[in-house]
N, C-alpha and C positions, 0 to 999 in steps of 0.2 A: 504494499499499500504506500502511495506517496503521501508523505506528512509535510506541510511546509511550517517553516519555523519563522515566527516573527517577533520583533523586539518592541516593546513597549517601555514606559517611563520606569524609572527606579529599578533597574534589574528584572523586570517583569519579561518572561518569554510566554508566548503563545504559541500553540501547535494547533493545525487545523488541516482538515481534508482539501479544502479549495485554496486555490492561490491567491484569491482575492482577499481572503481573511475576514468575509462577512460573517462567518461563524463565531468570531471572537467578540467577547464583549466590548461594546461601543463605548462604554464608560471610560474606558482608559485612554480615549482620545485615538490618535493615529497609530496603526500598527504598521512597522516597516518589515517587509519580507527580507530575510538575510539568508535562508537557506531552504534547500529541498531534500529531504531524506526519503529512503525507501526503508521501510520497517516491517518486519514480519512478526508475528506472534512468538516465534522460538529464536528471535534474535538476543544477543546479549545486549545488556544495558550499554548505553553510550555514555561519554562525559557529559553531554549535556541533558540527557533525559533517560529515564527508567522507561524500557521498551514497554513492559506490561502495564504499568500505571498508565502510560500515556495511550495506548491503544483501548484500555478500559474505559478511560475517560472520553476518548473519541466517539466510542460507541453509547455511552450514556449520555453525556452532554453535548456533543458536537464539537468541543474543543478540550484543550489541555492547557493548564497554566502551571508556569513555575516562576518562583522569584529567588534568585541566587542560587539556582540549582535545586531548591526545594518545592515539592508538589504543593499546590493549593487546591483545597477541594472546592466543589462547588460553593458549599457554605462559606468557605473563607473568601471566595471571590465575590460573594454577594457582600460580605463584611468588608471587603476593602472599598467596594463602590460607595459605602457609606462614609468613608474617611475623606 
């Protein structure tokens, strides 16, 4: 599966299945496309993303978020929007 990597503010990274990033929460402003990965369920983790967590979030929420390499759950993302 192609996974597109986007950069957001303050160390935020977004992972989406569409290169336009429209799946990512708009609350964080502009997302900048920085990479494209090919990820499969049986791949090892990568330095920038834990494979299984990323794919699970993409299936469940349509996006995956990390900040400074740490996964943000959907609830964390909602909490961040309130900041």
